[in-house]
C-alpha positions as CSV (number, residue, x, y, z in Angstrom):
1,M,-24.6,-1.5,10.3
2,E,-23.8,2.1,11.6
3,I,-21.8,3.6,9.0
4,Q,-20.5,6.8,9.3
5,I,-18.2,9.2,7.3
6,L,-15.6,11.5,9.2
7,Q,-13.1,14.0,7.8
8,L,-9.7,15.3,8.9
9,L,-7.6,14.5,11.8
10,E,-10.4,15.1,14.4
11,G,-12.3,12.2,12.2
12,A,-9.5,10.1,13.0
13,R,-9.5,10.5,16.3
14,Q,-13.4,10.2,16.5
15,A,-13.4,6.7,14.5
16,Q,-15.0,3.8,16.1
17,G,-15.2,-0.1,15.0
18,L,-13.7,-1.2,11.7
19,T,-12.2,2.1,10.2
20,V,-11.4,2.9,6.5
21,I,-8.2,5.3,6.8
22,I,-9.1,7.0,3.1
23,D,-6.3,8.8,1.1
24,V,-6.9,8.7,-2.6
25,F,-4.1,11.0,-4.0
26,R,-2.2,9.5,-3.3
27,A,-0.9,7.6,0.0
28,F,-2.8,4.5,-0.3
29,S,-2.9,4.4,-3.8
30,V,1.1,3.8,-3.5
31,A,0.8,1.4,-1.0
32,C,-1.1,-0.8,-3.1
33,Y,0.9,-0.3,-5.8
34,A,4.1,-0.8,-3.8
35,F,2.4,-4.5,-2.4
36,D,1.6,-5.5,-6.2
37,G,5.4,-4.6,-7.1
38,G,6.5,-6.9,-4.6
39,V,7.1,-4.8,-1.1
40,E,6.9,-7.4,1.9
41,R,5.9,-4.6,4.6
42,I,5.1,-1.2,4.4
43,Y,5.8,0.8,7.9
44,P,3.1,3.7,7.8
45,V,4.7,6.7,10.0
46,G,3.5,10.1,11.1
47,Q,6.9,12.0,11.5
48,I,9.3,12.4,9.4
49,E,12.0,12.1,12.0
50,L,11.0,8.3,12.9
51,A,11.3,7.8,9.0
52,Y,14.9,8.7,8.8
53,Q,15.7,7.1,11.9
54,L,14.3,3.8,10.7
55,K,16.2,4.4,7.5
56,K,19.4,5.2,9.6
57,Q,18.7,2.1,11.7
58,H,17.9,-0.2,8.4
59,P,20.0,1.1,5.4
60,D,18.1,-1.3,3.0
61,Y,14.8,0.0,3.7
62,L,12.9,2.3,1.2
63,L,11.6,5.7,2.3
64,V,8.6,6.9,0.4
65,G,6.5,9.7,0.8
66,E,6.0,13.6,0.7
67,R,5.7,17.2,2.5
68,N,4.1,19.4,0.6
69,E,3.5,16.9,-2.0
70,Q,7.1,16.7,-2.9
71,K,9.5,14.2,-2.0
72,P,11.7,15.1,1.2
73,E,15.5,15.2,1.0
74,G,17.0,11.7,1.2
75,F,14.0,9.8,0.1
76,D,14.1,7.0,-2.3
77,F,10.8,7.7,-4.0
78,G,8.1,10.5,-3.4
79,N,4.7,9.6,-3.2
80,S,3.8,8.7,-6.5
81,P,2.6,5.5,-8.1
82,S,4.0,6.2,-11.1
83,Q,7.5,6.0,-9.6
84,L,6.9,2.6,-8.4
85,V,5.0,0.6,-11.3
86,S,8.2,0.2,-13.2
87,T,10.6,-0.3,-9.9
88,Q,12.0,-3.4,-8.7
89,L,10.3,-3.7,-5.0
90,A,10.7,-7.7,-4.7
91,G,11.4,-8.4,-1.2
92,K,11.8,-4.4,0.1
93,T,10.3,-3.0,3.0
94,M,9.3,0.5,2.7
95,V,8.6,3.3,5.4
96,H,6.0,5.6,4.3
97,T,5.1,8.8,5.4
98,T,2.7,11.0,3.9
99,S,0.8,14.7,5.1
100,S,-2.6,13.0,4.9
101,G,-3.0,9.3,4.9
102,T,-0.3,8.0,7.1
103,Q,-1.1,10.3,10.1
104,G,-4.7,9.1,9.9
105,I,-3.5,5.8,10.9
106,V,-1.5,6.9,14.1
107,N,-4.3,8.8,15.4
108,A,-6.9,6.6,14.6
109,T,-6.7,5.0,18.2
110,G,-10.1,4.4,19.1
111,A,-10.6,1.9,16.1
112,D,-11.0,-1.5,16.5
113,E,-9.4,-2.7,13.3
114,I,-7.7,-0.2,10.6
115,I,-7.5,-0.6,6.8
116,S,-6.4,1.6,4.6
117,G,-8.9,3.2,1.7
118,S,-8.0,4.0,-2.1
119,F,-10.0,3.5,-5.6
120,V,-7.6,0.7,-6.9
121,N,-8.8,-1.4,-4.3
122,A,-12.2,-0.1,-3.4
123,D,-14.4,-3.5,-4.7
124,A,-12.0,-5.7,-2.2
125,I,-12.8,-3.0,0.6
126,I,-16.2,-3.4,0.1
127,Q,-16.0,-6.9,0.2
128,Y,-13.7,-7.1,3.3
129,I,-16.6,-5.1,5.0
130,R,-19.2,-7.2,4.3
131,Q,-17.2,-10.4,5.3
132,R,-16.4,-8.6,9.0
133,Q,-19.9,-7.2,9.1
134,P,-19.0,-4.6,11.8
135,E,-21.7,-3.0,14.3
136,K,-19.5,0.8,13.4
137,L,-18.0,1.7,10.5
138,S,-16.2,4.6,9.9
139,L,-14.9,5.9,6.9
140,V,-12.3,8.4,7.4
141,C,-11.6,11.3,4.9
142,M,-7.7,12.7,5.4
143,G,-8.0,15.4,2.9
144,Y,-5.3,17.7,1.6
145,A,-2.5,17.6,4.1
146,C,-5.0,16.9,6.9
147,Q,-6.0,20.5,6.5
148,Q,-9.2,20.4,4.2
149,P,-11.6,17.9,2.8
150,T,-11.2,16.7,-1.0
151,D,-13.5,15.8,-3.0
152,E,-11.5,12.5,-4.1
153,D,-11.4,11.1,-0.4
154,T,-15.5,12.2,0.3
155,F,-16.2,10.4,-3.1
156,L,-14.6,7.0,-2.2
157,A,-16.5,7.3,1.3
158,E,-20.0,8.0,-0.5
159,Y,-19.1,5.2,-3.1
160,I,-18.2,2.5,-0.4
161,K,-21.3,3.7,1.4
162,A,-23.6,3.5,-1.2
163,K,-21.9,0.1,-2.6
164,L,-22.9,-1.3,0.8
165,L,-26.6,-0.4,0.9
166,D,-26.7,-1.6,-2.7
167,E,-27.5,2.1,-3.8
168,P,-26.4,3.5,-7.6
169,V,-23.2,5.5,-7.7
170,D,-21.8,7.0,-10.9
171,F,-18.3,6.6,-10.8
172,P,-17.3,8.1,-14.5
173,T,-19.0,11.4,-13.1
174,M,-16.8,11.3,-9.9
175,V,-13.5,10.8,-12.4
176,E,-14.9,13.8,-14.7
177,R,-15.4,16.1,-11.5
178,L,-12.2,15.4,-10.0
179,R,-10.2,15.8,-13.5
180,H,-11.7,19.7,-13.5
181,G,-11.5,19.9,-9.9
182,A,-9.5,18.3,-6.9
183,G,-7.3,16.3,-9.3
184,A,-6.5,19.4,-12.0
185,R,-3.1,19.8,-10.1
186,F,-2.0,17.0,-11.8
187,F,-2.4,18.4,-14.9
188,V,-0.1,21.5,-14.2
189,P,3.2,21.6,-16.4
190,E,5.2,22.9,-13.6
191,K,4.2,20.0,-11.2
192,Q,5.0,17.0,-13.5
193,S,8.1,16.1,-11.8
194,W,6.3,15.1,-8.4
195,A,2.4,15.3,-9.4
196,P,2.4,13.8,-12.9
197,A,-0.8,13.6,-14.9
198,V,-0.1,9.5,-15.1
199,D,-0.8,9.8,-11.4
200,F,-4.3,11.0,-11.8
201,D,-5.2,8.0,-13.8
202,L,-3.2,5.1,-11.5
203,C,-4.9,6.5,-8.7
204,L,-8.4,6.0,-10.4
205,D,-8.0,2.7,-11.8
206,L,-10.9,1.4,-10.1
207,D,-10.4,-2.3,-8.6
208,R,-7.2,-2.8,-9.9
209,F,-6.2,-4.8,-6.9
210,N,-8.2,-7.7,-5.0
211,F,-6.8,-7.1,-1.6
212,V,-6.9,-4.9,1.0
213,L,-4.1,-3.6,3.3
214,K,-4.9,-4.2,6.9
215,V,-3.0,-1.8,9.8
216,E,-1.1,-4.1,12.2
217,R,1.0,-3.3,15.2
218,E,4.7,-4.6,16.0
219,E,5.8,-3.6,19.1
220,D,5.8,0.8,18.4
221,L,5.5,0.8,15.0
222,Y,2.2,0.1,12.9
223,F,2.4,-1.7,9.8
224,L,0.3,-2.7,6.6
225,K,-0.3,-6.3,5.9
226,K,-1.7,-7.5,2.8
227,I,-4.9,-9.3,2.5
228,E,-5.9,-11.1,-0.7
229,L,-9.6,-11.5,-1.0
């Protein structure tokens, strides 16, 4: 298996084979919590205008996501797992748009197959890759607003690669580095309304879920499908 770690939008565009689009803080952690809470389908979209259009066409859809980390006007929820864990989501359809993760999905046009990447379902991702045994595996780290690489996404790519190669990996050290580095923003008092400290822990709750989220296509829209392992 040829494994490559790629970064940002250019990485998504270069991705080949089985592709994992990674967004730990917070898009694909949010998506996992949403499915665990009972959401039936998630449409990941790049453009916020499309999200608003889908909501207009289907008023019962939930709009979830962010721009500049904060909930856009008219959205039901921001890009925060803490807002979803205590919410009744059974049977709901969700439209999800973010500055990083969902952009990766719509730009990975050369991939044979796409799944989302987060620490909360890392072991399921690794199991799925082992089952599929692709010739090429692309681990795409979407970074902060697709503008700069981030430790949390790169750490997950390195974690997945190490596990697949049966190499040692120190997850607790990764968490501590994130707590004092890229994740420090979750502990800033003035950001608690949209980036609360609890999101840090929820996004790094390793292997909480035993499913992967696979990207499928329906006409002109992508959607995420939950695959239990």
